[in-house]
RODO-2510 file (C-alpha; in nm, 4 decimals, decimal comma):
residues 140
     n   res          X          Y          Z
     1     m     0,0000     0,0000     0,0000
     2     k     0,1381     0,3357    -0,1046
     3     i     0,0793     0,6431     0,1115
     4     g     0,0553     0,9432    -0,1162
     5     r     0,0028     1,2316     0,1235
     6     s     0,1855     1,3951     0,4078
     7     f     0,0929     1,6401     0,6848
     8     p     0,4314     1,7715     0,8024
     9     s     0,4987     1,8376     1,1714
    10     m     0,5452     2,2113     1,1155
    11     k     0,2110     2,2323     0,9392
    12     f     0,0518     2,0427     1,2306
    13     e     0,2113     2,2840     1,4806
    14     g     0,0570     2,5723     1,2847
    15     l    -0,2798     2,3966     1,2968
    16     i    -0,2501     2,3664     1,6753
    17     e    -0,1645     2,7354     1,7138
    18     d    -0,4501     2,8458     1,4872
    19     t    -0,6922     2,6141     1,6663
    20     f    -0,5961     2,7390     2,0138
    21     d    -0,6418     3,0971     1,8959
    22     k    -0,9863     3,0093     1,7582
    23     i    -1,0831     2,8267     2,0785
    24     k    -0,9892     3,1309     2,2875
    25     e    -1,1941     3,3551     2,0588
    26     l    -1,4981     3,1254     2,0618
    27     s    -1,4779     3,0801     2,4372
    28     t    -1,4735     3,4527     2,4953
    29     l    -1,7447     3,5459     2,2464
    30     k    -1,9881     3,2583     2,2970
    31     g    -1,9215     3,2294     2,6695
    32     g    -2,0160     3,5922     2,7179
    33     e    -2,3315     3,5473     2,5093
    34     y    -2,4564     3,2431     2,6967
    35     s    -2,3248     3,2822     3,0479
    36     g    -2,1887     3,6310     3,1046
    37     d    -1,8542     3,6958     3,2650
    38     d    -1,9011     3,5574     3,6160
    39     d    -1,9739     3,1880     3,5589
    40     r    -1,8932     3,0136     3,2315
    41     l    -2,1090     2,7193     3,3340
    42     l    -2,4180     2,9263     3,4151
    43     n    -2,5985     2,8353     3,0919
    44     f    -2,5683     2,4649     3,1748
    45     r    -2,6695     2,5194     3,5385
    46     r    -2,9709     2,7343     3,4435
    47     n    -3,0985     2,4859     3,1854
    48     g    -3,0312     2,1977     3,4239
    49     v    -3,2510     2,3662     3,6828
    50     d    -3,5221     2,4355     3,4249
    51     l    -3,5222     2,0707     3,3122
    52     d    -3,4429     1,9085     3,6485
    53     l    -3,1242     1,7582     3,5044
    54     p    -2,7578     1,7689     3,5993
    55     m    -2,5692     2,0331     3,4047
    56     e    -2,3532     1,7574     3,2531
    57     t    -2,6611     1,6125     3,0825
    58     v    -2,7429     1,9521     2,9340
    59     w    -2,3806     1,9761     2,8171
    60     r    -2,4104     1,6371     2,6484
    61     v    -2,7118     1,7455     2,4444
    62     y    -2,5413     2,0675     2,3326
    63     a    -2,2164     1,8927     2,2439
    64     a    -2,3988     1,6124     2,0621
    65     k    -2,5135     1,8414     1,7830
    66     h    -2,1492     1,8981     1,6872
    67     w    -2,0694     1,5244     1,7105
    68     d    -2,3729     1,4573     1,4909
    69     a    -2,2591     1,7116     1,2305
    70     i    -1,9094     1,5589     1,2259
    71     g    -2,0565     1,2101     1,1907
    72     q    -2,2753     1,3245     0,9006
    73     y    -1,9733     1,4860     0,7334
    74     i    -1,7875     1,1531     0,7552
    75     r    -2,0866     0,9566     0,6212
    76     d    -2,1239     1,2050     0,3344
    77     m    -1,7526     1,1826     0,2574
    78     q    -1,7714     0,8017     0,2459
    79     t    -2,0614     0,8060     0,0018
    80     g    -1,9264     1,0903    -0,2113
    81     k    -2,2145     1,3195    -0,1213
    82     n    -2,1318     1,6878    -0,1326
    83     c    -2,3604     1,8974     0,0903
    84     l    -2,3814     2,2649     0,1597
    85     r    -2,3257     2,3216     0,5298
    86     l    -2,4331     2,6138     0,7423
    87     e    -2,1157     2,5826     0,9497
    88     s    -1,7798     2,4545     0,8303
    89     i    -1,6636     2,1182     0,9577
    90     e    -1,3588     2,2876     1,1098
    91     g    -1,5961     2,5224     1,2916
    92     r    -1,7770     2,2189     1,4331
    93     v    -1,4470     2,0753     1,5532
    94     d    -1,3512     2,4062     1,7160
    95     n    -1,6906     2,4276     1,8886
    96     l    -1,6595     2,0719     2,0125
    97     l    -1,3157     2,1486     2,1545
    98     v    -1,4658     2,4411     2,3459
    99     y    -1,7421     2,2116     2,4732
   100     l    -1,4812     1,9606     2,5879
   101     l    -1,3061     2,2354     2,7841
   102     l    -1,6388     2,3349     2,9395
   103     f    -1,6923     1,9728     3,0396
   104     k    -1,3441     1,9644     3,1866
   105     a    -1,4411     2,2682     3,3965
   106     m    -1,7500     2,0793     3,5185
   107     v    -1,5389     1,7779     3,6120
   108     r    -1,2862     1,9948     3,7911
   109     e    -1,5609     2,1783     3,9808
   110     r    -1,7189     1,8484     4,0891
   111     e    -1,3864     1,7030     4,1996
   112     e    -1,2970     2,0173     4,3935
   113     s    -1,6336     2,0288     4,5698
   114     r    -1,6739     1,6490     4,5891
   115     n    -2,0441     1,6814     4,5026
   116     p    -2,2139     1,3820     4,3448
   117     i    -2,3637     1,4518     4,0034
   118     r    -2,7281     1,4671     4,1153
   119     d    -2,6411     1,7461     4,3632
   120     s    -2,6423     1,9988     4,0801
   121     v    -3,0224     1,9952     4,0813
   122     v    -3,1645     1,9743     4,4296
   123     y    -3,5003     2,1246     4,5126
   124     n    -3,6269     2,2360     4,8498
   125     p    -3,9926     2,1268     4,8402
   126     s    -4,0999     2,3927     5,0892
   127     i    -4,0011     2,6755     4,8564
   128     n    -3,9744     2,4820     4,5257
   129     t    -3,6503     2,6474     4,4141
   130     p    -3,2969     2,5139     4,3724
   131     t    -3,1111     2,5252     4,7024
   132     n    -2,7480     2,4733     4,6154
   133     i    -2,6816     2,6528     4,2870
   134     p    -2,7221     3,0130     4,1795
   135     t    -3,0344     3,0731     3,9761
   136     y    -3,0617     3,2941     3,6730
   137     e    -3,2482     3,5504     3,8822
   138     d    -2,9644     3,5559     4,1383
   139     k    -2,7255     3,6623     3,8620
   140     q    -2,9344     3,9611     3,7536
***
């Protein structure tokens, strides 16, 4: 079997640099849009409270759309189908990398606080509001 292509190490290093720059940009712009400046995980917490789910489950749904788009790209490539895409495949990869960093922040927060996963959504039946996480209204 003959290998006809090459992706040189220097080109890969450039890809890493460009990707990290893009991740920083996306994290700043999208993080501010969804969560503000105080808590980058607020969007996941808020939606977890609204849906009575751990924030990690909300994260999984959001991240899955990028995995799905990447999977469809691969299936299309295998069948020779050429589709117009609203977002570039590289943009999907960059977004997924940001989501992975957000998940890493969730893991780190859990490990530092030693809270089990279900603790992210705990309701006090007497007042019917979350008791251990900031609510959207608290952030206003």
